[in-house]
VOGU-3710 file (C-alpha; in Angstrom, 3 decimals, decimal comma):
1> mlkriatavv> 4,094/-23,347/-2,830  3,159/-24,130/-6,462  -0,109/-22,203/-6,098  1,791/-19,286/-4,596  4,272/-19,185/-7,485  1,563/-19,596/-10,134  -0,484/-16,748/-8,674  2,595/-14,513/-8,555  3,524/-15,341/-12,158  0,057/-14,298/-13,312
11> lipivlalil> -0,413/-11,237/-11,104  3,005/-9,561/-11,202  2,966/-8,728/-14,954  -0,612/-7,438/-14,635  0,277/-5,214/-11,677  3,418/-3,872/-13,377  1,557/-3,140/-16,614  -1,161/-1,403/-14,620  1,115/0,969/-12,729  3,289/1,725/-15,758
21> wapvpvvtvv> 0,890/1,856/-18,677  -2,676/2,346/-17,449  -4,112/5,897/-17,323  -4,532/7,417/-13,856  -8,374/7,032/-13,881  -7,964/3,289/-14,450  -5,390/3,110/-11,646  -7,879/4,933/-9,408  -10,665/2,463/-10,179  -8,418/-0,538/-9,530
31> aalvalvtmh> -7,118/1,009/-6,288  -10,714/1,572/-5,164  -11,654/-2,054/-5,902  -8,586/-3,361/-4,067  -9,396/-1,100/-1,120  -12,991/-2,339/-0,980  -11,979/-6,015/-1,099  -9,340/-5,399/1,563  -11,847/-3,550/3,759  -14,298/-6,417/3,429
41> eflkltesyg> -11,625/-8,788/4,744  -10,616/-6,422/7,533  -14,182/-5,824/8,703  -14,728/-9,572/8,719  -11,680/-9,908/10,991  -13,170/-7,352/13,392  -16,151/-9,648/13,942  -13,746/-12,053/15,658  -13,202/-9,292/18,223  -16,931/-9,146/18,958
51> vqplrlptyl> -17,533/-6,048/16,812  -20,390/-5,771/14,343  -19,017/-3,225/11,850  -20,892/-0,714/9,705  -20,204/-2,518/6,471  -22,334/-0,686/3,867  -21,578/2,850/5,133  -17,857/2,015/5,128  -17,976/0,747/1,541  -20,012/3,739/0,354
61> ftglfflvla> -17,763/6,261/2,088  -14,672/4,607/0,599  -16,174/4,580/-2,888  -17,094/8,258/-2,550  -13,562/9,074/-1,401  -12,031/7,562/-4,526  -14,652/9,180/-6,749  -13,883/12,620/-5,325  -10,175/11,868/-5,587  -10,508/10,982/-9,266
71> vstageapls> -12,646/14,005/-10,133  -10,810/16,605/-8,054  -7,315/15,866/-9,390  -8,112/14,887/-12,992  -5,895/16,724/-15,452  -4,168/18,798/-12,773  -0,467/19,637/-12,732  1,463/17,526/-10,169  1,745/20,316/-7,600  -1,927/21,283/-7,914
81> atgrflvvla> -2,940/17,614/-7,719  -0,968/17,250/-4,477  -2,662/20,282/-2,953  -6,137/19,113/-3,900  -5,390/15,619/-2,633  -4,336/17,043/0,727  -7,657/18,876/0,978  -9,640/15,732/0,116  -7,557/13,547/2,443  -7,772/15,939/5,401
91> faaaiapflf> -11,528/16,439/5,048  -12,236/12,717/4,642  -10,094/11,803/7,660  -11,709/14,526/9,788  -15,314/13,788/8,834  -15,085/9,965/9,073  -15,438/9,711/12,897  -18,434/12,066/12,978  -20,111/10,314/10,053  -19,763/6,774/11,385
101> ltiamrreel> -20,647/7,721/14,964  -23,773/9,480/13,681  -24,790/6,381/11,747  -24,062/4,195/14,792  -26,605/6,162/16,846  -29,365/4,294/14,991  -28,374/0,953/16,488  -30,716/-0,616/18,986  -27,841/-1,722/21,193  -26,030/1,530/21,931
111> rsgypaaaas> -23,119/-0,324/23,495  -22,148/-1,596/20,025  -22,213/1,837/18,395  -18,770/3,113/19,299  -16,841/-0,126/18,512  -18,619/-0,364/15,151  -17,841/3,251/14,252  -14,253/2,893/15,464  -13,764/-0,184/13,261  -15,071/1,699/10,231
121> vfaftyvalp> -12,870/4,737/10,883  -9,826/2,531/11,346  -10,638/0,544/8,195  -10,837/3,777/6,202  -7,595/5,246/7,526  -5,752/1,913/7,491  -6,736/0,860/3,969  -8,364/3,611/1,887  -6,034/6,501/2,675  -2,798/4,626/1,798
131> mgmlvqvreq> -4,391/3,297/-1,410  -5,404/6,849/-2,256  -1,806/7,918/-1,662  -0,623/5,337/-4,183  -2,943/6,873/-6,772  -1,622/10,338/-5,955  1,983/9,151/-6,326  1,049/7,933/-9,824  -0,190/11,438/-10,651  3,166/12,990/-9,768
141> aagafyllyl> 6,003/13,577/-12,213  7,880/10,264/-12,601  4,964/8,647/-10,756  5,130/5,358/-12,655  8,848/5,042/-11,918  8,284/5,678/-8,213  5,501/3,105/-7,992  7,732/0,605/-9,782  10,439/1,426/-7,246  8,020/0,923/-4,337
151> llvvwagdif> 6,766/-2,448/-5,522  10,188/-3,860/-6,383  11,708/-2,675/-3,110  8,857/-4,168/-1,055  8,798/-7,409/-3,042  12,582/-7,840/-2,832  12,526/-7,258/0,914  9,679/-9,738/1,382  11,317/-12,456/-0,735  14,734/-12,205/0,906
161> ayfvgksvgr> 13,222/-12,044/4,394  11,342/-15,280/3,703  14,159/-17,329/2,181  17,002/-16,067/4,373  14,874/-16,348/7,512  13,816/-19,854/6,562  17,320/-21,083/5,732  19,603/-19,395/8,276  17,261/-17,555/10,641  17,919/-18,396/14,291
171> hlmsprispk> 16,933/-15,361/16,352  13,187/-14,791/16,515  12,112/-11,178/16,145  8,535/-11,251/17,442  7,567/-14,805/18,425  4,208/-13,851/19,956  3,020/-12,055/16,821  4,863/-13,757/13,969  6,707/-16,893/15,132  8,578/-17,429/11,845
181> ktwegtaasv> 10,102/-13,957/11,488  13,759/-13,692/12,442  16,270/-10,888/12,830  18,393/-12,520/10,123  15,471/-12,328/7,705  14,796/-8,743/8,718  18,399/-7,732/8,034  18,368/-9,543/4,686  15,162/-7,723/3,800  16,753/-4,312/4,407
191> vasvgvgwll> 19,882/-5,221/2,424  17,860/-6,562/-0,517  15,596/-3,513/-0,617  18,546/-1,119/-0,504  20,257/-3,060/-3,295  17,190/-2,973/-5,533  16,504/0,687/-4,756  20,110/1,636/-5,502  20,072/-0,232/-8,826  16,787/1,349/-9,904
201> fryalplssa> 17,991/4,894/-9,288  21,512/4,183/-10,541  20,062/3,099/-13,888  16,934/5,273/-13,799  17,657/6,998/-17,103  18,282/3,889/-19,263  15,408/2,062/-17,535  12,998/4,943/-18,112  14,199/5,278/-21,721  13,635/1,573/-22,334
211> llrvglierr> 10,120/1,715/-20,870  9,387/4,805/-22,985  10,586/3,107/-26,183  8,291/0,107/-25,714  5,348/2,366/-24,879  4,871/1,295/-21,258  5,233/4,832/-19,897  4,888/8,401/-21,079  7,801/10,778/-20,703  6,358/12,474/-17,607
221> dglfgleqpt> 6,176/9,102/-15,834  9,902/8,310/-15,924  13,143/9,813/-14,624  14,989/11,538/-17,464  17,188/14,008/-15,556  20,697/14,340/-16,942  22,209/14,436/-13,452  22,629/11,204/-11,535  20,300/11,127/-8,476  22,103/11,525/-5,155
231> mgpvilltiv> 22,347/8,049/-3,654  22,400/9,077/0,012  18,749/10,206/0,130  17,736/7,234/-2,043  19,318/4,742/0,373  17,742/6,489/3,376  14,326/6,532/1,681  14,639/2,839/0,826  15,540/1,889/4,397  12,540/3,806/5,762
241> vnvaaqlgdl> 10,254/2,236/3,119  11,540/-1,236/4,003  11,106/-0,737/7,754  7,578/0,602/7,179  6,764/-2,387/4,970  8,013/-4,882/7,557  6,018/-3,132/10,282  2,952/-3,263/8,042  3,353/-7,013/7,762  3,773/-7,365/11,524
251> veslikrgag> 0,721/-5,222/12,257  -1,455/-7,392/10,043  -0,065/-10,477/11,789  -1,082/-8,903/15,101  -4,640/-8,344/13,833  -4,925/-11,887/12,481  -3,411/-13,500/15,571  -5,847/-11,623/17,774  -8,680/-12,794/15,524  -7,397/-16,377/15,604
261> vkdsgailpg> -7,014/-16,793/11,829  -4,083/-17,629/9,542  -5,117/-15,615/6,473  -7,352/-12,593/6,004  -9,156/-14,328/3,126  -8,773/-16,782/0,283  -9,160/-14,630/-2,831  -5,562/-15,233/-3,997  -4,612/-18,942/-4,243  -1,502/-19,655/-2,208
271> hggmldrida> -1,346/-16,092/-0,883  -4,455/-15,811/1,265  -6,481/-12,631/1,122  -5,956/-9,205/-0,398  -4,944/-7,771/2,981  -2,265/-10,458/3,238  -0,775/-9,206/-0,040  -0,903/-5,446/0,470  -0,290/-5,201/4,228  3,294/-4,018/3,661
281> llfaapvlwf> 2,221/-1,466/1,044  -0,315/0,072/3,411  2,530/1,269/5,658  5,101/1,896/2,910  2,796/3,944/0,652  2,515/6,955/3,003  6,319/7,094/3,266  6,757/7,221/-0,508  3,844/9,636/-0,923  5,392/12,043/1,584
291> ytawramq> 8,713/11,900/-0,263  7,198/12,529/-3,706  4,923/15,290/-2,375  7,863/16,977/-0,656  9,912/16,585/-3,849  7,132/18,133/-5,962  7,005/21,199/-3,727  10,735/21,926/-3,982
//
């Protein structure tokens, strides 16, 4: 527990400073590195399923994806950046199966070709695309505020699910996949996320103004509208983000349980691997990206 707390104390300020203050190119580089580390852990897990993945091609394709993402949207207006990102995302997702299957044809044992290519395609869509969406959210108007919202909502849900489930949880939610998760913890997670999301949008203007005054954000990265945001859509968005985050955590538990391991890695003391830390974000990020993209097109 002490290692877990110490790691969180060190990492949380770094992550918050990164999403609020760092330029988009730096955010892109960090997202790419996180995606590559996470993919390494995921591909290692696939070996427990008897699959020998295409490691190097997967890493190279992921690196190229983030490079194209950084170059193609640099300096663009939010709406143009969204359009270009959609083109890059759609092409990358469409070409990945053909690319990895073509590479797999060179294997001596043809029986291993399809599983290896499938693992690489899944790794790319499961990890790289959501991380790319986080970068694209940062490029949107008020992008830093929305990423702050996403992280705090996910973190609050995770913390309350853990402590409430541990203290008063009695009804197991998915004992075969995650024996410690309870319906009480799940409900507490939703309530905590909605509370944090409501507070953030209720005080969006003073919060954004405070961050602007201390130089952590630029004006385009905060919410400075004179009208109070409508709380109904905010609450609905937060519930969907929370449910997606909890499903992301469950899905990773399914993968690990099938592989017979407790953690995806050991890169973060007390927290396990990188995949263990961002599993919820991988499902929640597409939800937030869709909302901000839809909002930018209005």
